[in-house]
MILO-594250 format. One record per residue: residue in three letters; x, y, z of N, C-alpha, C, O in turn. Coordinates in nm, 2 decimals. Each point is the difference from the previous one (the first is absolute). Layout:
N
R   resn      n.x      n.y      n.z     ca.x     ca.y     ca.z      c.x      c.y      c.z      o.x      o.y      o.z
R    ALA        X        Y        Z        X        Y        Z        X        Y        Z        X        Y        Z
...
//
This chain:
97
R   resn      n.x      n.y      n.z     ca.x     ca.y     ca.z      c.x      c.y      c.z      o.x      o.y      o.z
R    UNK    -1.91     1.02     0.92    -0.06    -0.08    -0.11     0.09     0.01    -0.13     0.03    -0.10    -0.07
R    UNK     0.01     0.23     0.04     0.09     0.01    -0.12     0.13    -0.07     0.01     0.05    -0.06    -0.09
R    UNK     0.00     0.06     0.21     0.13    -0.07     0.03    -0.02    -0.15    -0.03     0.09    -0.07    -0.06
R    UNK    -0.20     0.01     0.11    -0.02    -0.14    -0.01    -0.02    -0.04    -0.15     0.05    -0.10    -0.05
R    UNK    -0.12     0.19    -0.03    -0.02    -0.03    -0.14     0.13     0.01    -0.07     0.03    -0.08    -0.09
R    UNK     0.06     0.18     0.12     0.13     0.02    -0.06     0.08    -0.13     0.03     0.07    -0.05    -0.09
R    UNK    -0.06     0.01     0.21     0.08    -0.12     0.04    -0.05    -0.12    -0.07     0.08    -0.09    -0.04
R    UNK    -0.22     0.07     0.02    -0.05    -0.11    -0.07     0.04     0.00    -0.15     0.03    -0.10    -0.05
R    UNK    -0.04     0.22     0.00     0.04     0.02    -0.14     0.15    -0.04    -0.02     0.04    -0.07    -0.10
R    UNK     0.05     0.12     0.19     0.14    -0.02    -0.01     0.03    -0.15     0.01     0.08    -0.06    -0.07
R    UNK    -0.16    -0.01     0.16     0.02    -0.15     0.01    -0.04    -0.07    -0.13     0.07    -0.09    -0.04
R    UNK    -0.18     0.13    -0.02    -0.04    -0.06    -0.12     0.10     0.02    -0.11     0.03    -0.09    -0.08
R    UNK     0.03     0.21     0.07     0.10     0.03    -0.10     0.12    -0.09     0.02     0.06    -0.05    -0.09
R    UNK    -0.02     0.04     0.22     0.12    -0.09     0.03    -0.02    -0.14    -0.04     0.09    -0.07    -0.04
R    UNK    -0.22     0.02     0.04    -0.02    -0.14    -0.04     0.00    -0.01    -0.15     0.04    -0.11    -0.05
R    UNK    -0.08     0.21    -0.02    -0.01    -0.01    -0.15     0.14     0.03    -0.06     0.03    -0.06    -0.11
R    UNK     0.05     0.14     0.17     0.13     0.04    -0.07     0.09    -0.11    -0.04     0.05     0.00    -0.11
R    UNK    -0.03    -0.11     0.19     0.09    -0.11    -0.05    -0.05    -0.06    -0.13     0.08    -0.04    -0.09
R    UNK    -0.21     0.03     0.07    -0.05    -0.05    -0.13     0.02     0.09    -0.12     0.01    -0.05    -0.11
R    UNK     0.00     0.18     0.14     0.02     0.09    -0.11     0.14     0.04    -0.03     0.03     0.05    -0.11
R    UNK     0.06    -0.08     0.20     0.14     0.04    -0.02     0.08    -0.10    -0.09    -0.03    -0.12     0.00
R    UNK     0.13     0.17    -0.07     0.09    -0.08    -0.07     0.14     0.03     0.05     0.02     0.11     0.06
R    UNK     0.07    -0.20    -0.08     0.14     0.02     0.05     0.06     0.12    -0.07     0.01     0.00    -0.13
R    UNK     0.03     0.10     0.20     0.08     0.11    -0.05     0.14    -0.01     0.06     0.01     0.00     0.12
R    UNK     0.09    -0.02    -0.21     0.13    -0.01     0.05     0.07     0.14     0.01     0.00     0.08    -0.09
R    UNK     0.05    -0.06     0.21     0.07     0.13     0.03     0.14    -0.03     0.02     0.04    -0.09     0.07
R    UNK     0.05     0.17    -0.13     0.14    -0.02     0.01     0.06     0.06     0.13     0.12    -0.04     0.04
R    UNK    -0.19     0.12     0.03     0.05     0.06     0.13    -0.06    -0.07     0.12    -0.12    -0.01     0.01
R    UNK     0.21    -0.04     0.07    -0.05    -0.06     0.13    -0.08     0.10     0.08     0.04     0.11     0.01
R    UNK    -0.15    -0.15     0.05    -0.07     0.09     0.09     0.08     0.03     0.12     0.08    -0.08     0.05
R    UNK    -0.11     0.20     0.01     0.07     0.04     0.13    -0.05    -0.09     0.11    -0.10    -0.07    -0.01
R    UNK     0.17     0.08     0.12    -0.04    -0.08     0.12    -0.14     0.06     0.04    -0.03     0.12    -0.01
R    UNK    -0.05    -0.21     0.06    -0.14     0.04     0.05     0.01     0.10     0.11     0.09     0.00     0.08
R    UNK    -0.19     0.09    -0.08    -0.01     0.11     0.10    -0.06    -0.07     0.12    -0.10    -0.07    -0.01
R    UNK     0.16     0.10     0.13    -0.06    -0.06     0.12    -0.12     0.09     0.04     0.02     0.12     0.03
R    UNK    -0.14    -0.17    -0.03    -0.12     0.08     0.03    -0.04    -0.02     0.14     0.02    -0.11     0.06
R    UNK    -0.09     0.21    -0.01    -0.06    -0.01     0.13    -0.15    -0.03    -0.02    -0.07     0.08    -0.07
R    UNK     0.03    -0.19     0.12    -0.14    -0.04    -0.02    -0.09     0.09     0.08     0.01     0.00     0.12
R    UNK    -0.11     0.06    -0.18    -0.10     0.07     0.09    -0.09    -0.10     0.06     0.00    -0.12    -0.04
R    UNK    -0.08     0.17     0.13    -0.09    -0.09     0.07    -0.11    -0.06    -0.10    -0.04     0.08    -0.09
R    UNK     0.01    -0.20     0.09    -0.10    -0.06    -0.09    -0.13     0.07     0.01    -0.04     0.04     0.11
R    UNK    -0.03    -0.02    -0.22    -0.13     0.07     0.00    -0.11    -0.08     0.06    -0.11     0.05     0.03
R    UNK     0.13    -0.18     0.00    -0.10    -0.08     0.06     0.04    -0.14     0.01     0.11    -0.04    -0.04
R    UNK    -0.19    -0.04     0.10     0.03    -0.15     0.02     0.00    -0.07    -0.14    -0.09     0.03    -0.08
R    UNK     0.18    -0.12     0.06     0.00    -0.08    -0.12     0.08     0.06    -0.11     0.02    -0.07    -0.11
R    UNK     0.04     0.19     0.12     0.08     0.06    -0.11     0.14    -0.06     0.00     0.05    -0.04     0.11
R    UNK     0.01     0.03    -0.22     0.13    -0.06    -0.02     0.09     0.11    -0.06    -0.04     0.07    -0.09
R    UNK     0.16    -0.06     0.14     0.10     0.10    -0.05     0.07    -0.06    -0.12     0.05    -0.11     0.00
R    UNK    -0.06     0.19    -0.11     0.07    -0.04    -0.12     0.12     0.10    -0.02    -0.02     0.12    -0.02
R    UNK     0.14    -0.17     0.04     0.12     0.09     0.00     0.02     0.07    -0.13    -0.04    -0.04    -0.11
R    UNK     0.11     0.16     0.12     0.04     0.07    -0.12     0.10    -0.07    -0.09     0.06    -0.10     0.04
R    UNK    -0.04     0.15    -0.16     0.09    -0.06    -0.09     0.04     0.11    -0.11    -0.07     0.10    -0.01
R    UNK     0.17    -0.13    -0.07     0.04     0.09    -0.11    -0.07    -0.06    -0.13     0.01    -0.11    -0.02
R    UNK    -0.07     0.20    -0.05    -0.04    -0.03    -0.14     0.08     0.08    -0.09     0.07     0.10     0.04
R    UNK    -0.06    -0.14    -0.17     0.08     0.07    -0.09    -0.09     0.08    -0.09    -0.09    -0.05    -0.06
R    UNK     0.12     0.18     0.05    -0.08     0.09    -0.07     0.08     0.11    -0.07     0.07     0.08     0.07
R    UNK    -0.08    -0.07    -0.20     0.07     0.11    -0.07     0.15     0.00     0.01     0.06     0.11     0.01
R    UNK     0.00    -0.23     0.00     0.14     0.00     0.00     0.06     0.01     0.14     0.12     0.01     0.02
R    UNK    -0.20    -0.02     0.09     0.05     0.00     0.13    -0.09    -0.08     0.10    -0.12    -0.03    -0.04
R    UNK     0.18    -0.01     0.15    -0.08    -0.07     0.10    -0.07     0.10     0.09     0.05     0.10     0.04
R    UNK    -0.18    -0.13    -0.02    -0.09     0.09     0.08    -0.05    -0.08     0.12    -0.06    -0.11    -0.02
R    UNK     0.07     0.16     0.14    -0.05    -0.07     0.12    -0.16     0.01     0.01    -0.05     0.11    -0.02
R    UNK    -0.01    -0.22     0.04    -0.15    -0.01     0.02    -0.01    -0.04     0.15     0.04    -0.10     0.04
R    UNK    -0.10     0.19     0.04    -0.01    -0.02     0.14    -0.09    -0.12     0.04    -0.09    -0.03    -0.08
R    UNK     0.12    -0.03     0.19    -0.09    -0.11     0.05    -0.14     0.05     0.04    -0.02     0.12     0.01
R    UNK    -0.07    -0.22     0.01    -0.14     0.04     0.03    -0.06    -0.11     0.08     0.03    -0.12    -0.02
R    UNK    -0.13     0.15     0.09    -0.09    -0.09     0.07    -0.11    -0.04    -0.09    -0.07     0.09    -0.06
R    UNK     0.04    -0.22     0.03    -0.11    -0.04    -0.08    -0.07    -0.12     0.06     0.05    -0.07     0.09
R    UNK    -0.17     0.05    -0.13    -0.08    -0.11     0.05     0.02    -0.12    -0.09    -0.01     0.02    -0.13
R    UNK     0.04    -0.13     0.18     0.02    -0.12    -0.08    -0.12    -0.04    -0.08    -0.11     0.03     0.04
R    UNK     0.12    -0.09    -0.16    -0.11    -0.04    -0.08    -0.08    -0.11     0.06    -0.12    -0.03    -0.04
R    UNK     0.18    -0.05     0.13    -0.07    -0.11     0.06     0.07    -0.03     0.14     0.11     0.04     0.02
R    UNK    -0.18    -0.12     0.07     0.06    -0.03     0.12     0.13    -0.08    -0.02     0.01    -0.08    -0.08
R    UNK     0.09     0.11     0.17     0.12    -0.08     0.00     0.09     0.03    -0.12     0.10    -0.07    -0.02
R    UNK    -0.13     0.16    -0.06     0.08     0.04    -0.12     0.13     0.06     0.05     0.00     0.07     0.10
R    UNK     0.11    -0.10    -0.16     0.14     0.05     0.03     0.05     0.09    -0.11     0.00    -0.05    -0.12
R    UNK     0.05     0.17     0.15     0.06     0.08    -0.10     0.14    -0.04    -0.03     0.08    -0.01     0.09
R    UNK    -0.05    -0.01    -0.21     0.14    -0.03    -0.05     0.05     0.13    -0.06    -0.06     0.05    -0.10
R    UNK     0.16     0.01     0.16     0.04     0.14    -0.04     0.07     0.00    -0.14     0.05    -0.10    -0.05
R    UNK    -0.05     0.22    -0.01     0.07     0.02    -0.13     0.15    -0.03     0.03     0.05     0.02     0.11
R    UNK     0.01    -0.06    -0.22     0.15    -0.02     0.01     0.06     0.01    -0.14    -0.06    -0.03    -0.10
R    UNK     0.19     0.08     0.10     0.07     0.00    -0.12     0.09    -0.12    -0.01     0.07    -0.04     0.10
R    UNK    -0.07    -0.03    -0.21     0.09    -0.11    -0.03     0.09     0.02    -0.12    -0.04     0.07    -0.09
R    UNK     0.16    -0.13     0.09     0.09     0.02    -0.11    -0.03    -0.11    -0.10     0.00    -0.12     0.03
R    UNK    -0.04     0.16    -0.15    -0.03    -0.09    -0.11     0.05     0.05    -0.14     0.00     0.12    -0.02
R    UNK     0.04    -0.20    -0.06     0.03     0.03    -0.14     0.09     0.13    -0.02    -0.03     0.08    -0.08
R    UNK     0.13    -0.07     0.17     0.09     0.12    -0.02    -0.06     0.13     0.06     0.05     0.10    -0.03
R    UNK    -0.16    -0.11     0.11    -0.05     0.12     0.06    -0.08    -0.03     0.12     0.00    -0.11     0.05
R    UNK    -0.08     0.21    -0.01    -0.09    -0.02     0.12    -0.14     0.00    -0.04    -0.04     0.08    -0.08
R    UNK    -0.04    -0.16     0.14    -0.15    -0.02    -0.03    -0.07     0.02     0.14     0.03    -0.06     0.09
R    UNK    -0.14     0.14    -0.09    -0.08     0.01     0.11    -0.11    -0.11     0.00    -0.08    -0.01    -0.09
R    UNK     0.09    -0.07     0.20    -0.11    -0.10     0.02    -0.10     0.07     0.09     0.02     0.03     0.11
R    UNK    -0.14    -0.01    -0.17    -0.11     0.07     0.07    -0.04    -0.08     0.13     0.00    -0.12     0.01
R    UNK    -0.04     0.20     0.09    -0.05    -0.05     0.12    -0.14    -0.07    -0.03    -0.07     0.04    -0.10
R    UNK     0.03    -0.13     0.18    -0.13    -0.07    -0.02    -0.05    -0.07     0.13     0.08    -0.01     0.09
R    UNK    -0.20    -0.03    -0.09    -0.06    -0.07     0.11     0.02    -0.15    -0.03    -0.02    -0.05    -0.11
R    UNK     0.05    -0.02     0.22     0.01    -0.15    -0.01    -0.09    -0.06     0.10    -0.01    -0.12     0.01
//
C-alpha cells in the first residue's frame, strides 16, 4: 500500500513539475545517459520513465528511472531531455502526452 501511494505521489509531482519549472541555462553539457536495467514492473499498466541528469549545485546528478502509473488511459511518457539553447544547455522536463 505504501509503495502504491508513493508511486501515485511521484506521478502527481511529475505532472506538476513542468508548470513550475523555468529555463535554467547550464554551460556544461550533460554526460551521456546511464544505461539502466529496468526492474520488473510492479504491476499491470505501469510505464517506465527513464532516468536523466538534473543540474544541482554546479554539477549534473543522475536521477534513476522509475515505474509509474499513467494519469489516464493511453497516456504516453515523453522523457526528459537536454537541448542546446542560448549559448548553454536547458533541461526540458519529462511530461505525459
